[in-house]
N, C-alpha and C positions, 0 to 999 in steps of 0.2 A: 368149603366145608361148612355145614350148618351148625348152629349153636348146640342143638341137641346131640349131635355127633361128638362135639368137643366135650359136652357134659358127661358123656359115657366114659370118656378117657380120664377127665378131670372133674369129679363130682363137685369140687369146691368152686368151680368157675361160676361167675356171676356177671350179669349184664347191668350196666349203669349208664346214666346220661353224662356223667362227668368222669374225668381221669383223676384217680387218686394214687399218688406215688408216695409210699412210705416204706419203712423197714419190713412191714408185714405183707404188703400187697405189691403186685406188679400189674400194670395196665397196658392194653393195646387197643387201637381203634378197631371196631368190628361193625360194619354195616350201619353207619351213622350213630353208633353207640360205642361204648367202651366195654371190653371184656376184661375181667379182673381174675387173678389167680393168687392164692395164698402161697407165699414163698416157703413157709414151713414144710418140712418133710419132702421137699423137692431137691433132687441132686443138682449139682452144677451143670451136668449134661442136659437134664430136663429143662432147666431155665434157659440154657443156650439154645435148645431146640425151639422153645417158645419164641425166643427173640428172633430166630431165623424165620419162623413161620409168619410172624407179624411185623417185623422191622420194616420191610419194604412198604407195607401199608401205612405205617406210622410216618415214614418219610414223605409219602405222597400226601397224606392229610396235612402235614406241617407245611409243605411247600405251597399248598393251595390256600392256607389260612392267612389271616392278617397277622401283623406283628403282635398285637395284643392277644389275639386268640392263641397264637403260638406260645406266648409267655404265660398266660393264665391257664390254658387248657392243655396244651401239648408239651409243656415242661421245658420250653426253650428260653433263651435269654432275651432280654429286651434291649434294643439299641441304647447306647449310653447317652444319646442326645436328650433323652427324656428325664435323666436323673436329677436335673436341677429344678424340677417342678413337682407340685403336689397334685395327686389325682384322686378321684373317687369313682366307685363303680356303682352304677344304677342297675339293679337286677329287675327283670320284668318277666311276668307270666301272663299269657293270654288265655282268657276263658270265653266260651260261648261264640267262637268265630264260626262263620258258615262256609259253605263250599265256594263262595264268591270272594272270599277274603284274599286280598293281594298282599302277600307278606312283604315284598320289596317296597311297595308304595307306602305301606304303613310304617316300615322301619325308617324310611327317609323322613316321613312326617314326624315320627317320634324323635328322631335325632335332631331335627330342627328346633325342638323345644329347648334344648340345652345349649347354652353358649359354650364355645370352646370344646365341643364334643369331638373327641379324637376318632373313635370308631364305635360302631354298633353292629352286633351280629347275633344270630340265633345259635344256640348250642344244642337245641333239639327242636322238635316240631312246634313246641308251644312256649318256649322260654329262651331268654338270651341276656346279653349284657350290653351296657353302654358305658364307655369310659369317658370321663369329663375332666379336663384340666382346670385347675383353680383359677378364678379371675375375680374381679371386683364387682361384677354385675350378675351375681347368682340370684335366681328367683327363690322366693320363700316357699315353704312347703304348701301353704295355702294357695299361692299362685300356681304352683305346679299341679296341685290337685284339681283346680278349676280347668286348666288347659288340657290335662289328660282326660278329664271327664268329657270335655268337648270333643276331643279326638275319638274317644270311645263311641260317642253318639254318631259321629261321622262315619265310622267304620262298623257300627253295630256289633261291638265287642265289649268285653269287660277286661280291663287291665289291672293287675296288681303289681305294684312297684316297691322295691326297697331302695331308699336313697342312702347310699353309704357315706361314711365320713371321708374327708380329704386326708390323704397320707402321702408322705414322701416315698419315692421308689427306693427301698432298701431291702435288706434280707428279711424283714418282717412283713413286707407287703403281701406276699402270697399267703402267708399264715393268717393274716387279718382277713384277707379275701375269703379263705376257706371258712372262717368262723362266721363271716357275714352271710355266706351261702347257707350255712347250717341254720342260722337264726331265721333267715327268710323262709327256708323250708318248713321250719317249725311254726312260724307265725302267720304265714300267708293265707291261712284259712280261718282266721280269727275275726273276720268281719270288716276290717278296714282295707281300703284299696291302696292307700299310700302309707308306707311304713318307713321308719328310720330308727336308729338306735335309741334316741330319747323316748320315742313312742312305745317301743317294745321292751326296753331294758327291764322295767319293773316286773312285768309278767314273765319274761323269759328267764331272767336270772334268779327268780324266786320259785320257779315252777317245780324244781326237784324237791325243795324243802316242803312245799305245799302238798305234793303228792305223797309224802311220807307221813303227813300229819293226820292222825285220826280225828282230832278236833275239827280241823278245817274241812275234812271230808264230810263229817256229820253236818256241819253248818251249811256246806254247799248243797247237800241233798235236801236239807230242811227248808232253806230259804231262797235258793236261786235255781231250782230245777225247772221252773216254768219259763218258757221263752220270753213271755212279756216282761218278766222281772229282769231277765238279762238285758233286754232292750232298754228298760228304764234305767238300770244301773249304768250301762254304757253311755246313754245320753247325758246323764248327770255328770259322769266322769269326764267325758269329752268337753263338756261345757264348764268344767271345774266348779260345779255346784251352782251355776247360774241358771235359775229356773226358767227364765224367759227364753234363753238360748236353747235349753234342753227341750222346752215345749215346741219351739220352732222346728227343731230337728226331727221331732216325733210327729209333727203336723197335728198337734192337739192344742186346745186352749190352755192357758196358764193355770186356770183354776182346776181343770181336769188333771193336769200333772200334779198339782199340789195335793189333790185328793188321793192320787195313787201313792204319792210319797208318804202321806199320813197313814194310809192303809198298810203300807209296807212296814212302817214304824210300829203300828199296833201288832202286827204279826211277829216281827222279829226283834223289836226293841232297838233297832238300828235306824238312825236318822240319816238320810241321804243328803241332808243340809249340812251335816257335820263332816268336815273333811277327813277326820280319822275314821269315822264310821264308813264314809264313802270309799276310802282306800281299802278297808277290809272287805267291803262288798265287791269291789273291783277285783281283788285277788281271788275271791271265791268263784268268779264266773270263768276262770281259766283252769 
């Protein structure tokens, strides 16, 4: 049965790349994706019919998947032997890959970057997860960024990653994972290739309040609508106000950058050398 045929019977049916099980939705595997139905207004017999139609497929998908894929995506339990360790999930999305891209070779190379990596797998055509067990020899974000950039150059692709926090395997683990997924989805097109909670927390958790503010909306339109101004603010923010580092990241002379900062101050009254002003400008560009 094709999706458009199912849609004729159940107009609320939706396709998604991830399984989401809650009190409002029921999900089943469908042609390398997941099909979701709203449980409201469906009789017990209708739900039972859907389960019969898709249950065998779900069992087949689960049996072929790894233990972590079963746990995080297919809704199964994780073997208890992992419960005494902390783990983090690295989410990745691949951009600009060509027809010669070898997914398995890249995945093995990517997995080798992380010590104590448990598993790595794709959840759709362009994105996936890597699960890492906590150890004493973790690379810093700067070190990871450099290695991943080298890997991108070798495979002629662009990778965006979200480096999760380490958590114990308990009843909250999958809830945290779902929130990290949502954060990654919202933040992965904001310009940075390596993300983590400390990097995105400010913009992510203030975004709703900023969207509701007429004052911030006016400031944003007035002072940060031009791409070059966004680039300037981001460079100063990522260098924490260090003009020399910001100039280096923008490939301009230090004096050139100082001139741009002074010109922005003349226009807006905000100084990118002042951390309070810089924070405000950083919030404006999201």
